C-alpha positions in Angstrom: 94.6 102.6 100.1 97.3 99.8 100.3 99.5 98.3 98.2 97.3 94.9 99.2 95.1 94.5 101.8 96.0 92.8 105.0 99.9 93.0 103.5 102.8 95.5 103.8 104.1 94.8 100.2 103.2 92.5 96.6 106.0 89.7 98.9 104.8 90.0 101.8 101.2 88.8 101.2 102.7 86.8 98.4 105.1 84.8 100.7 104.0 86.3 103.9 106.7 83.6 106.8 108.6 81.2 104.1 105.1 79.4 102.9 104.5 78.3 99.5 102.2 80.8 97.6 100.0 78.9 95.0 98.4 82.3 92.5 96.0 82.0 89.3 95.3 84.3 87.6 91.4 84.6 85.8 90.7 86.2 82.3 87.6 87.7 82.1 86.5 87.3 77.9 83.1 89.3 78.2 82.0 92.3 80.3 79.4 92.7 83.0 76.3 93.9 82.2 75.1 97.2 81.7 79.3 97.9 82.0 81.7 98.8 78.9 84.9 97.4 78.7 87.9 98.6 81.3 90.0 101.6 79.0 86.9 102.2 77.3 84.3 104.0 79.7 85.3 107.1 82.2 87.4 106.4 85.6 84.3 106.6 87.6 82.2 104.1 86.3 85.3 101.6 85.6 85.7 102.0 89.5 81.9 100.9 90.2 82.1 98.1 87.9 85.8 96.7 90.0 84.3 97.7 93.7 80.9 95.6 92.0 83.2 92.8 91.1 85.1 92.8 94.2 81.6 93.0 96.0 80.6 90.3 95.0 84.1 88.4 95.5 84.4 89.2 99.5 80.9 87.3 99.7 82.2 84.2 98.3 83.6 81.8 101.7 87.6 82.5 102.5 87.5 84.4 100.3 89.3 86.2 102.6 92.0 83.8 102.7 92.8 86.1 99.5 94.7 89.2 99.2 94.0 92.0 96.6 96.4 93.8 94.7 95.4 97.2 93.0 97.9 97.3 90.8 97.8 101.2 90.1 99.1 101.4 93.6 102.0 99.0 92.9 105.3 101.1 91.7 107.7 99.9 89.3 109.3 97.4 91.2 106.5 95.7 92.8 105.0 95.4 89.2 107.8 94.1 88.0 108.9 91.1 90.6 104.5 90.1 90.0 105.8 90.0 86.1 108.4 87.9 87.2 106.4 85.3 88.7 104.2 85.3 86.5 100.5 86.3 88.5 100.5 89.9 85.3 101.3 89.7 81.9 103.1 92.2 80.4 100.2 93.9 79.2 99.2 94.8 82.1 102.6 95.1 83.4 
């Protein structure tokens, strides 16, 4: 899978044509029912949980207007760019 769905790089996804970019972060403070917290469950269960969340997200109106980035697929430089733009925190960089 590419670093960003529908974009060639995180930088292109954030500003594809020199337009204004609005970003937001969501912090989940509770786990999903029947799913443990990431980092405390096997990788296959983490992936299943992530896919369930993304499937629900994709059903939202205008979900196609957003870009999904998988941090595991990003290079250290791409992560640094996201951190410096305050799009991810130091803890997950």
